[in-house]
C-alpha positions as CSV (number, residue, x, y, z in Angstrom):
1,M,88.6,191.5,145.5
2,N,87.2,190.2,148.6
3,W,90.2,188.3,150.7
4,H,88.4,187.9,154.0
5,T,87.0,184.6,152.6
6,K,90.2,183.2,151.6
7,P,93.0,184.9,153.6
8,F,95.4,181.8,152.7
9,V,95.5,182.8,149.2
10,R,96.5,186.2,150.1
11,L,99.5,184.6,152.3
12,L,100.2,182.1,150.3
13,L,100.8,183.8,147.0
14,P,103.9,186.2,148.1
15,F,105.4,183.6,150.2
16,M,105.3,181.5,147.1
17,G,106.9,184.4,145.3
18,G,109.6,184.4,147.8
19,I,110.4,180.9,147.3
20,L,110.5,181.0,143.6
21,A,113.1,183.4,143.7
22,C,115.5,181.8,146.2
23,G,115.0,179.1,143.5
24,H,116.2,180.7,141.0
25,F,118.9,182.8,142.5
26,Q,120.1,179.9,144.9
27,T,122.3,182.2,147.2
28,E,121.9,183.8,150.5
29,L,120.5,187.3,151.1
30,T,120.8,188.9,154.4
31,V,119.5,191.9,153.4
32,L,116.3,190.6,153.5
33,F,116.3,189.9,157.0
34,I,115.8,193.9,157.3
35,P,112.7,194.1,155.3
36,L,111.7,191.0,157.3
37,L,111.7,192.2,160.5
38,I,110.4,195.4,159.6
39,S,107.5,194.7,157.4
40,F,106.8,192.2,160.5
41,G,107.0,195.5,163.1
42,I,104.2,197.4,160.6
43,S,102.3,194.6,160.2
44,F,102.3,194.0,163.9
45,W,101.5,197.4,164.8
46,L,98.9,198.2,162.4
47,A,97.1,195.0,163.2
48,N,97.2,196.4,166.8
49,S,96.4,200.2,165.8
50,I,92.8,202.3,166.5
51,Q,93.8,203.4,162.5
52,S,94.3,200.1,161.2
53,F,91.5,200.0,159.0
54,K,92.3,203.9,157.6
55,Y,96.2,202.0,156.8
56,R,95.0,199.2,155.6
57,W,96.7,199.4,152.3
58,G,99.5,199.5,154.1
59,F,98.7,196.7,156.5
60,G,98.3,194.8,152.8
61,V,101.7,196.0,151.6
62,A,103.9,195.4,155.1
63,L,102.1,192.1,155.3
64,T,103.3,190.9,151.1
65,I,107.0,191.9,151.9
66,F,106.8,189.8,155.1
67,F,105.8,186.4,153.2
68,F,107.9,187.1,150.6
69,C,110.6,187.4,152.5
70,L,109.9,184.6,154.8
71,G,109.6,182.5,151.9
72,Y,112.9,183.1,150.3
73,Q,114.7,182.5,153.9
74,I,112.7,179.3,154.3
75,C,113.9,178.1,150.8
76,Y,117.4,178.8,151.5
77,Y,118.2,177.5,154.9
78,N,116.2,174.4,153.5
79,N,119.2,173.8,151.3
80,D,121.3,171.1,153.9
81,S,124.5,171.9,152.1
82,V,124.5,175.5,153.8
83,H,123.9,173.8,157.3
84,K,127.4,174.0,159.5
85,N,126.6,170.1,160.5
86,Y,126.3,169.0,156.5
87,F,128.7,166.1,156.0
88,A,130.2,167.5,152.4
89,N,131.3,170.7,154.8
90,H,133.3,168.0,156.9
91,L,135.2,166.1,154.3
92,T,139.0,166.7,154.4
93,G,139.9,164.4,151.1
94,E,141.8,161.6,153.4
95,K,141.9,158.4,151.9
96,D,140.9,156.4,155.0
97,E,137.4,158.3,155.0
98,I,134.2,156.1,155.4
99,L,130.6,157.8,154.8
100,V,128.4,155.8,157.1
101,G,124.5,156.2,156.4
102,V,121.2,154.8,156.3
103,V,119.4,153.6,153.0
104,S,116.4,156.0,153.6
105,D,113.6,154.6,150.2
106,I,113.3,151.7,148.5
107,P,115.9,150.6,146.3
108,K,115.2,150.7,142.5
109,Y,116.9,147.7,141.1
110,G,118.8,147.5,137.5
111,K,122.2,146.7,136.9
112,W,123.0,149.9,139.4
113,T,120.5,149.5,142.5
114,K,119.9,153.5,142.9
115,I,119.6,154.8,146.5
116,K,118.9,157.2,148.8
117,L,121.7,157.8,151.7
118,D,121.2,159.5,154.8
119,I,124.6,160.3,156.1
120,Q,125.0,160.1,159.4
121,T,128.8,159.6,160.5
122,I,132.1,160.0,158.9
123,N,134.8,157.5,159.8
124,R,138.7,158.3,160.0
125,T,141.5,156.4,161.4
126,N,142.7,157.8,164.6
127,T,139.5,160.0,165.2
128,R,136.5,160.1,167.0
129,D,133.1,159.6,164.5
130,E,131.0,162.6,164.8
131,K,127.7,163.0,163.8
132,F,126.6,164.9,160.3
133,D,123.8,165.1,158.2
134,G,123.0,165.3,154.5
135,T,121.9,163.1,151.5
136,I,123.2,161.4,148.9
137,E,122.4,159.4,145.6
138,A,124.3,156.4,145.2
139,L,124.4,153.8,142.6
140,I,125.5,150.6,143.7
141,E,126.7,147.9,141.3
142,T,124.1,145.0,141.3
143,D,125.5,141.8,143.1
144,S,124.0,138.4,142.6
145,T,125.8,136.9,145.2
146,K,124.5,139.3,148.0
147,K,121.5,139.8,149.7
148,Q,119.2,142.5,147.9
149,L,119.6,145.9,150.2
150,K,116.7,147.4,151.7
151,Y,115.3,150.4,153.7
152,G,116.9,150.9,156.7
153,D,120.4,149.6,156.0
154,L,123.3,151.0,157.3
155,L,126.2,151.2,154.9
156,A,129.9,151.9,155.0
157,I,131.1,153.7,151.3
158,P,134.2,155.4,150.9
159,A,134.1,159.1,150.6
160,S,136.6,158.8,147.9
161,N,133.7,158.0,145.2
162,L,132.0,161.4,146.0
163,K,131.5,164.0,143.6
164,K,129.4,166.1,143.0
165,I,126.3,166.2,140.7
166,E,127.2,167.4,137.5
167,P,124.7,170.0,135.3
168,P,123.8,168.7,131.9
169,K,125.9,168.3,129.2
170,N,124.1,168.8,126.4
171,P,121.6,171.4,124.9
172,N,118.1,171.5,126.5
173,S,118.6,168.2,128.1
174,F,117.1,167.1,131.3
175,N,118.4,168.6,134.2
176,Y,119.2,166.1,136.4
177,K,122.0,168.4,139.0
178,R,118.5,170.9,139.6
179,Y,116.4,167.7,139.4
180,L,117.9,166.7,142.5
181,Y,119.0,170.1,144.1
182,F,114.8,170.0,144.9
183,Q,115.4,167.1,146.6
184,N,118.3,168.3,148.4
185,I,120.4,166.1,147.1
186,H,123.7,167.6,145.9
187,Y,126.2,164.4,145.7
188,Q,126.0,161.4,144.1
189,C,128.5,158.3,144.1
190,F,128.8,155.3,142.4
191,I,130.0,152.3,143.8
192,R,131.6,148.9,142.9
193,K,129.9,145.5,144.1
194,N,132.9,144.6,146.3
195,N,133.3,148.3,147.8
196,Y,130.9,148.8,150.6
197,K,129.2,147.0,153.5
198,I,126.3,146.5,155.4
199,L,126.8,147.0,158.7
200,K,123.2,147.2,160.0
201,S,119.9,146.7,159.1
202,D,116.5,148.2,160.3
203,Q,117.9,151.7,161.0
204,G,115.7,154.0,159.7
205,S,113.0,155.6,161.0
206,Y,110.3,153.4,163.2
207,I,107.5,154.7,161.8
208,A,108.8,154.3,157.8
209,T,110.0,150.9,158.7
210,I,106.6,149.5,160.1
211,T,105.4,151.4,156.7
212,N,107.5,149.9,154.1
213,Q,106.9,146.3,155.9
214,L,103.3,146.9,155.5
215,R,103.9,148.3,151.7
216,F,105.5,145.0,150.7
217,K,102.9,142.5,153.0
218,F,100.5,144.0,151.1
219,L,102.5,143.6,148.1
220,A,102.8,140.3,148.4
221,V,98.8,139.5,148.6
222,L,98.7,141.5,144.9
223,K,101.7,138.5,144.2
224,K,99.3,136.1,145.2
225,H,96.5,136.6,143.5
226,I,97.5,138.4,140.4
227,P,99.7,136.3,138.6
228,K,100.1,138.5,134.9
229,E,103.2,140.7,134.9
230,E,101.5,143.5,133.3
231,E,98.4,143.5,135.6
232,L,100.3,142.9,138.5
233,A,102.4,146.5,137.8
234,V,99.9,148.4,137.3
235,S,97.9,147.1,140.1
236,S,100.7,147.9,142.7
237,A,101.3,150.9,141.0
238,L,97.5,152.0,141.5
239,I,96.5,150.6,144.9
240,L,100.2,150.5,147.0
241,G,102.6,153.4,144.7
242,Y,104.9,150.8,144.2
243,K,105.8,151.8,140.5
244,N,109.0,149.6,140.4
245,D,107.9,147.0,138.3
246,L,105.9,149.2,135.4
247,N,107.5,148.6,132.3
248,E,108.7,150.8,129.6
249,K,105.5,149.7,127.6
250,I,103.1,150.3,130.2
251,R,105.1,153.8,131.0
252,N,104.4,154.3,126.9
253,A,101.0,153.6,126.9
254,Y,99.4,155.4,130.0
255,A,101.7,158.6,129.0
256,E,100.7,158.7,125.2
257,T,96.8,158.1,126.4
258,G,96.6,161.1,129.3
259,A,96.3,157.9,131.7
260,M,99.4,158.3,133.5
261,H,98.8,160.3,136.7
262,V,96.5,156.9,137.1
263,L,99.8,155.0,138.0
264,A,101.0,157.9,140.4
265,V,99.1,157.8,143.9
266,S,98.4,161.1,144.4
267,G,95.3,163.1,144.7
268,L,92.9,161.2,142.4
269,H,93.6,157.8,144.5
270,V,93.3,160.0,148.5
271,G,90.2,161.5,147.0
272,I,88.7,157.6,146.1
273,V,89.5,156.7,149.7
274,Y,88.0,159.8,150.8
275,M,84.5,159.1,148.7
276,I,84.2,155.4,150.1
277,L,85.0,156.2,153.4
278,H,82.1,158.6,153.6
279,F,79.8,156.5,151.8
280,L,80.4,154.1,154.3
281,L,79.8,156.3,157.1
282,A,76.9,158.1,156.0
283,R,75.2,155.1,156.8
284,I,75.4,155.8,160.5
285,K,72.5,157.7,161.2
286,S,73.3,159.8,164.5
287,Y,73.8,162.8,165.2
288,K,75.6,162.9,168.3
289,N,78.2,164.2,169.2
290,S,80.3,161.8,170.3
291,V,79.5,159.6,167.5
292,R,80.2,162.6,165.2
293,L,83.5,162.5,166.4
294,I,84.3,159.0,165.9
295,K,83.5,159.9,162.5
296,L,85.6,162.3,162.3
297,M,88.2,160.2,163.9
298,I,87.8,156.8,161.3
299,S,87.7,159.2,158.6
300,L,91.1,161.0,159.4
301,L,92.3,157.6,160.6
302,G,91.5,156.0,157.2
303,I,93.2,158.8,154.9
304,W,96.2,158.4,156.5
305,F,96.2,154.7,156.9
306,F,96.0,154.9,153.3
307,V,99.1,157.6,153.2
308,L,100.9,155.0,155.4
309,I,100.9,152.1,153.0
310,T,101.6,153.6,150.0
311,G,105.0,154.7,151.0
312,S,103.8,158.2,152.6
313,A,105.1,160.0,148.9
314,P,104.6,164.1,148.8
315,S,101.5,163.8,146.3
316,V,99.8,161.5,148.6
317,I,100.5,163.4,152.1
318,R,99.6,167.0,149.7
319,A,96.2,165.1,149.2
320,A,95.4,163.9,152.4
321,I,96.1,167.0,153.9
322,M,93.8,168.8,151.7
323,F,91.4,166.2,152.5
324,S,91.6,165.9,155.9
325,L,91.2,170.0,156.1
326,I,88.0,169.2,154.2
327,T,86.8,166.5,156.8
328,I,87.8,168.9,159.8
329,G,85.6,171.6,158.6
330,K,82.7,169.6,157.6
331,H,82.8,168.1,161.5
332,I,82.7,171.7,162.6
333,D,79.8,172.7,160.4
334,R,81.9,175.4,158.5
335,D,81.5,175.9,155.1
336,S,84.9,176.6,154.4
337,Y,85.9,178.6,151.4
338,I,87.2,176.0,149.1
339,Y,90.1,178.0,147.5
340,N,91.2,178.8,151.1
341,T,91.4,175.1,152.0
342,V,93.7,174.4,148.8
343,A,96.3,177.3,149.8
344,T,96.0,176.2,153.4
345,S,97.2,172.6,152.4
346,A,99.9,174.2,150.2
347,F,101.0,177.0,152.8
348,F,101.8,174.1,155.2
349,I,103.1,172.0,153.0
350,L,105.7,174.7,151.7
351,V,106.3,175.8,155.3
352,I,107.5,172.5,155.9
353,D,109.2,171.6,152.2
354,P,109.4,174.5,150.4
355,Y,111.4,172.5,147.6
356,Q,107.9,171.1,147.1
357,L,107.1,174.3,145.0
358,F,109.6,172.8,142.2
359,Q,108.0,169.5,141.9
360,V,106.4,168.8,138.8
361,G,103.8,166.6,140.5
362,F,102.9,169.8,143.4
363,Q,102.5,171.9,140.1
364,L,100.3,169.3,138.4
365,S,98.5,168.7,140.8
366,Y,97.1,171.6,142.8
367,L,96.5,173.3,139.3
368,A,94.0,170.3,138.5
369,V,92.5,170.6,141.8
370,L,92.2,174.3,140.7
371,G,90.9,173.6,137.3
372,I,88.3,171.1,138.7
373,I,87.1,173.6,141.5
374,F,86.8,176.4,138.9
375,F,85.3,174.8,135.4
376,F,83.8,171.7,136.7
377,N,80.1,173.2,137.1
378,K,80.6,175.3,134.4
379,I,81.2,173.0,131.8
380,R,79.0,170.2,133.4
381,R,76.0,173.0,133.1
382,F,76.1,172.5,128.9
383,I,74.7,169.4,128.9
384,L,71.8,168.4,131.4
385,I,70.8,164.9,131.9
386,K,67.9,163.9,133.9
387,N,69.5,159.5,134.3
388,D,71.5,159.3,137.0
389,Y,73.6,156.1,135.8
390,I,74.3,158.4,132.3
391,N,74.8,161.8,134.2
392,S,77.4,159.8,136.6
393,I,79.2,159.4,133.4
394,W,79.0,162.5,132.2
395,E,80.4,164.2,135.5
396,M,83.2,161.7,135.7
397,T,84.0,162.9,132.1
398,V,83.8,166.9,133.0
399,V,86.2,165.9,135.8
400,G,88.7,164.8,133.1
401,I,88.0,167.8,130.9
402,A,88.8,170.6,133.8
403,A,91.7,169.1,135.1
404,Q,93.1,169.3,131.8
405,I,92.2,172.9,130.9
406,T,94.5,173.8,133.7
407,V,97.3,171.1,133.2
408,I,97.7,170.9,129.9
409,P,100.0,173.8,129.3
410,I,102.6,173.0,132.0
411,S,102.2,169.3,130.9
412,V,103.8,170.5,127.1
413,F,106.5,172.4,128.9
414,Y,107.7,169.4,130.6
415,F,106.6,166.3,128.6
416,G,106.7,168.2,124.8
417,K,103.4,166.3,123.9
418,I,99.7,166.6,124.2
419,P,97.2,163.2,124.7
420,I,94.9,164.0,122.2
421,Y,92.0,161.3,123.7
422,F,92.8,162.5,127.6
423,W,88.9,162.7,127.3
424,L,88.0,159.3,126.2
425,T,90.1,157.8,128.6
426,G,89.1,160.2,131.5
427,F,86.0,158.4,132.3
428,V,87.2,154.9,131.7
429,V,90.3,155.2,133.7
430,V,88.5,157.5,136.5
431,F,85.9,154.8,136.9
432,S,88.3,151.3,136.4
433,A,90.5,153.5,139.4
434,M,87.6,153.5,141.8
435,I,86.9,149.7,141.2
436,I,90.4,148.8,141.7
437,L,91.3,150.6,144.9
438,T,88.3,149.5,146.3
439,L,88.7,146.0,145.1
440,G,92.4,146.3,146.4
441,L,91.6,147.5,149.7
442,L,88.8,144.8,149.9
443,L,91.2,142.0,148.9
444,F,93.7,143.0,151.7
445,A,90.8,143.2,154.2
446,L,89.4,139.8,152.9
447,E,92.9,138.2,152.8
448,F,93.7,138.3,156.8
449,T,89.9,137.7,157.9
450,V,88.3,135.8,155.4
451,P,91.0,134.2,152.6
452,F,88.3,132.0,151.0
453,L,86.5,135.1,149.8
454,A,89.7,137.0,149.2
455,Y,90.5,134.1,145.8
456,Y,86.9,135.4,144.0
457,V,88.0,139.6,144.9
458,G,91.7,138.9,143.4
459,V,90.0,136.9,140.4
460,A,88.1,140.1,140.1
461,L,90.8,142.6,140.4
462,N,93.0,141.1,137.8
463,E,90.0,140.7,135.3
464,V,89.4,144.9,135.7
465,V,93.0,145.5,135.4
466,S,93.1,143.3,132.4
467,I,90.1,145.4,131.1
468,L,91.8,148.6,131.3
469,N,94.9,147.8,130.2
470,K,93.6,146.0,127.1
471,F,91.8,149.8,126.6
472,I,94.4,152.0,127.1
473,Y,96.4,149.8,124.3
474,L,93.9,150.2,122.3
475,I,93.4,153.5,122.3
476,Q,97.0,154.2,122.1
477,E,96.4,152.5,118.4
478,L,94.3,155.3,117.5
479,P,95.4,157.6,114.8
480,Y,96.8,160.4,115.6
481,G,96.4,159.8,119.2
482,V,99.2,162.8,120.5
483,I,101.0,165.7,119.5
484,D,104.7,165.1,120.0
485,N,107.7,166.8,120.2
486,I,106.4,169.7,121.3
487,S,108.4,172.8,123.3
488,I,107.6,175.9,124.7
489,G,109.7,177.9,126.5
490,T,109.5,179.7,130.2
491,T,108.0,183.2,129.0
492,F,105.6,181.2,126.4
493,L,104.5,178.9,129.5
494,V,103.6,182.0,131.3
495,L,102.1,184.1,128.7
496,L,99.4,181.0,128.5
497,Y,98.5,181.4,132.1
498,L,97.8,184.6,131.9
499,T,95.4,184.1,129.0
500,L,94.1,181.5,130.9
501,L,94.2,183.4,134.1
502,S,92.5,186.7,132.7
503,A,89.7,184.2,131.2
504,I,88.8,183.1,133.8
505,F,88.3,186.3,135.9
506,W,86.2,187.1,132.9
507,L,83.9,184.3,133.5
508,R,84.0,184.7,136.9
509,F,83.1,188.7,136.9
510,E,81.4,188.8,133.5
511,S,83.6,192.1,132.6
512,K,84.6,192.3,129.0
513,L,87.5,194.2,130.1
514,W,89.1,190.8,131.1
515,L,88.3,189.3,127.7
516,K,90.1,191.9,126.2
517,V,93.1,191.7,128.3
518,A,93.2,187.6,127.7
519,S,92.8,188.6,124.0
520,C,95.7,191.3,123.8
521,I,98.1,188.4,125.8
522,L,97.0,185.6,123.7
523,F,98.1,188.0,120.4
524,A,100.9,188.3,122.0
525,S,101.2,184.6,123.2
526,S,100.9,184.0,119.5
527,I,103.8,186.5,118.3
528,W,106.2,185.6,120.7
529,Y,106.0,181.7,119.3
530,S,105.9,182.7,115.7
531,I,109.1,184.6,116.4
532,Q,110.7,181.6,117.6
533,Q,109.4,179.2,115.2
534,Y,111.2,181.5,112.8
535,Q,114.2,181.9,114.8
536,N,114.2,177.8,114.9
537,Y,113.7,177.8,111.3
538,Q,117.1,180.1,110.3
539,T,119.2,178.3,112.9
540,K,122.1,175.6,111.4
541,E,124.3,173.9,113.6
542,I,126.7,171.2,113.9
543,I,126.1,169.3,117.2
544,V,128.5,166.8,118.7
545,Y,126.9,165.3,122.0
546,D,128.4,163.9,124.9
547,A,126.8,160.8,124.1
548,G,128.6,158.5,127.0
549,R,131.1,156.0,126.7
550,D,131.6,154.5,122.6
551,N,128.8,156.6,121.2
552,T,128.7,158.7,119.0
553,I,125.8,161.3,118.4
554,I,126.3,164.3,115.8
555,D,123.1,165.9,114.5
556,F,123.2,168.8,111.8
557,I,120.2,170.8,112.1
558,Y,118.9,173.2,109.4
559,N,114.9,174.3,108.9
560,Q,113.8,172.4,111.8
561,K,115.2,169.0,110.4
562,V,117.9,167.1,111.1
563,I,120.3,164.7,109.4
564,S,121.6,162.4,112.3
565,L,125.0,160.3,112.1
566,I,124.5,157.8,114.7
567,N,127.3,154.4,115.5
568,S,124.9,151.4,115.0
569,T,125.7,150.2,118.7
570,V,124.2,152.9,120.7
571,D,120.6,152.0,121.8
572,E,117.1,153.7,120.9
573,S,116.9,155.1,124.6
574,K,120.5,156.5,124.4
575,I,119.8,158.6,121.3
576,N,116.1,159.9,122.8
577,F,117.8,160.7,126.4
578,T,120.5,163.0,124.7
579,T,118.7,164.2,122.0
580,T,114.9,165.1,122.4
581,G,114.9,168.0,124.4
582,N,117.4,169.5,121.9
583,R,115.4,168.9,118.9
584,N,112.1,169.6,120.5
585,A,113.5,173.2,121.4
586,Y,114.4,173.8,117.9
587,G,110.9,172.4,117.1
588,V,112.5,169.5,114.9
589,N,109.7,167.9,112.5
590,D,112.1,165.6,110.3
591,I,115.0,163.1,110.8
592,K,116.5,161.2,108.9
593,T,119.4,159.3,110.2
594,I,122.7,157.5,108.4
595,N,124.5,154.7,110.5
596,L,128.0,156.1,110.9
597,D,129.6,152.3,109.3
598,S,127.4,152.9,106.3
599,I,129.5,153.3,103.3
600,D,126.2,154.5,101.1
601,Y,126.4,157.7,99.2
602,Y,123.5,159.9,100.8
603,K,122.7,163.7,99.1
604,N,120.5,166.5,99.5
605,G,120.3,170.3,98.8
606,V,122.4,170.8,102.1
607,F,124.2,167.8,103.5
608,I,126.5,165.3,101.3
609,W,127.5,161.9,103.3
610,Q,130.6,159.8,101.4
611,K,132.4,158.2,104.2
612,P,134.6,159.4,105.3
613,F,134.0,162.9,103.8
614,I,131.1,165.3,105.0
615,Q,129.6,168.5,104.2
616,F,127.4,170.7,105.4
617,Y,126.1,174.0,103.7
618,D,129.7,175.1,103.0
619,K,131.5,173.2,106.1
620,K,133.6,170.0,105.2
621,L,134.4,167.8,108.1
622,L,136.2,164.4,107.9
623,I,135.8,161.1,110.0
624,V,138.8,159.7,111.2
625,D,138.1,156.3,113.1
626,S,141.0,154.3,111.4
627,K,144.8,154.8,109.5
628,I,143.6,157.2,106.6
629,K,146.0,157.1,103.2
630,N,147.0,160.3,101.2
631,I,143.8,161.1,99.4
632,S,145.1,163.1,96.8
633,D,148.7,164.3,95.7
634,S,148.0,167.9,97.1
635,K,146.3,168.4,101.0
636,T,142.3,169.0,101.3
637,E,141.0,171.8,103.2
638,I,139.0,171.0,105.6
639,D,137.1,172.6,108.7
640,L,136.5,170.1,111.1
641,V,138.0,166.4,112.2
642,L,136.3,163.9,114.5
643,M,138.3,161.5,115.9
644,R,136.2,158.4,117.0
645,K,137.2,154.9,117.8
646,N,140.5,155.6,119.2
647,A,142.1,156.4,115.7
648,K,145.5,154.8,115.8
649,I,147.1,158.5,113.8
650,K,148.8,161.4,115.3
651,V,147.9,164.9,114.7
652,D,151.4,165.4,112.5
653,E,150.3,162.2,110.6
654,L,147.1,164.0,109.8
655,N,148.7,167.3,109.0
656,Q,150.6,165.6,106.4
657,I,147.1,164.2,104.5
658,V,144.2,167.2,105.2
659,D,144.9,170.9,106.0
660,F,142.1,171.4,109.1
661,Q,141.7,173.9,111.9
662,Q,140.1,172.3,114.3
663,I,139.5,168.5,116.0
664,I,136.8,167.1,117.9
665,A,137.4,163.8,120.0
666,D,134.1,162.2,121.2
667,N,133.1,160.1,123.7
668,S,134.1,156.7,122.0
669,N,137.9,157.8,122.5
670,T,139.2,157.0,125.4
671,Y,141.0,159.8,127.9
672,W,144.2,158.7,127.1
673,N,143.9,159.3,123.6
674,S,142.2,162.3,124.0
675,N,144.7,164.0,126.1
676,K,147.0,162.9,123.8
677,W,145.5,164.6,120.8
678,K,144.8,167.8,122.8
679,E,148.6,168.0,123.6
680,D,149.7,167.7,120.3
681,C,147.4,170.0,118.8
682,K,148.0,172.5,122.3
683,N,152.0,172.5,120.4
684,Q,150.6,173.4,116.8
685,K,148.0,176.1,117.6
686,I,145.2,173.5,116.5
687,T,141.5,174.3,118.2
688,F,140.9,171.2,119.9
689,N,137.4,170.1,121.7
690,D,136.2,167.2,123.6
691,S,132.4,166.2,123.8
692,K,133.2,164.4,127.3
693,N,133.5,168.0,128.7
694,G,129.9,168.6,127.1
695,A,128.4,168.7,123.7
696,I,130.0,171.0,120.8
697,I,128.1,173.3,118.9
698,L,128.7,174.7,115.8
699,P,126.9,177.2,114.5
700,I,126.4,177.6,110.7
701,K,126.8,181.5,109.8
702,N,124.0,182.3,106.9
């Protein structure tokens, strides 16, 4: 492979490898400083040696080792918590400690207002304030009597509320701790509405303050011209990247039709802005260097102004860097190798923030770009269309298909679903996004210059968004629109991408060897997946979930089916958040839900429910949520007793009625009751578990 046209690809691969290794181990490896220094010395010597060509392989090896070690070290030291001035390393546990920090993002409002707080100082009685750094996630009880929090507010909160973010308590559930770890957030706190104080306002960075003011000014313009709630939510998300007003209905509709990317301002939107600017500036016919330089500056300023008004999200910055490099390359008449341009943007982004590599948005956007670069022309040539308008429609459709080829495996890995009609929504969504973004930017310009014309642009914008929403809802209603509840592990994901990479090499080099390699890896992937499915089918477990306060969720898993016992008050979103990841991991395709308060008899081949008794295979369970009387003259043998709803019964009393081996207390009990049962069980040498400490998994032996 010729690396001369793509040097940054060569540097990026080992650099990413080092970041991935650090992200996995999450620990300091000082020993890597030795190969880092040695490989740098060898690379420098060989680069300046007379015999550099003869030993070019040694130069390549040394360079690879150097960038791997560099990636690891940069990633490790990007972690705020390892630095000396990280605030948490200086907390003493004193009751009077107060954390003072600035709200560093736009608050997300609800019952609890979620903010990111950049810590500046720790205040203590009779102690001089010291400067520290670090970021926490704070959830503050919303109070309608107080003014809403905003970016730049300086808050004082009690340090006693602070706690380390815990790992997930339910199997295969979303790892929120890891998610925040790669945003450099390691602590969070819950604060009651009367337990914090706003000290000052407008204490954020000057640029970010101006950016937010611009953003909300433009948001006010959209609110003025777009009266309907759903149309306003989609417009503000698509044009400004403001997603706080999107409700669950809209999110689900766009996600299930493969159009969710249009609501997250990213490379697509920056690309549209780039095309608009390129189209307008192309009307200026001049080859003077001064004019070309002015056109370059206008293009760059236009791209980065769009970044500012959309909140400078990482996804937008990534795309802006990429299109800025392309624009500069065109200006200096350098036909830059596109893969090298993409690698260059990724490299500099990861040098600044290596944690970006672990962000889903980063992975999806770069995979989509690579898919478009490689597959676009190959797919487009299948159908040659002479009509320019129809050909434009075909090319937009191909863009969506090309992007999905490289994105689908990782999308399934993260989201567990495949939208079947993505090819149908692709063209409409991209075309609509172009119109909506153009109308939106025109609306902003006219609102502050020719207001009476802005009215008509606002009407047009409202209609276009309304039509797009109706189309998305229509596609959502089509039968078999999404393949849901898919679960693939990391190993299978790697095998899929190795298969795809081998297929790409086959298409690129037209070598049958790569086709054979792709076939072998695909065959290995199929075997691996079949083994996983067989193991899932054989799995038989009882899982008592940590379902939050006052909730009970118990899954009886067998043969990729689930019988679930759930209390009547738990809402659907809580059930999905608690169980979906685990059910998908087991490939569950059949769910039977039973209300715990139901007295109806239910029986199938492996399960019997007759409140308060359950039998699952050979295991017998007793649900105790109130006082129970003697069931029979002799003690009934029970494998497991589940205590819920603070049942007013002692372990001694229970022991007189049934003969049991284990007690589980779920989240519907108070800590006081759970601890009392735990103490009694310890005295009587009975196994005790509490789902407040995490889900309890009880395997059933075949």
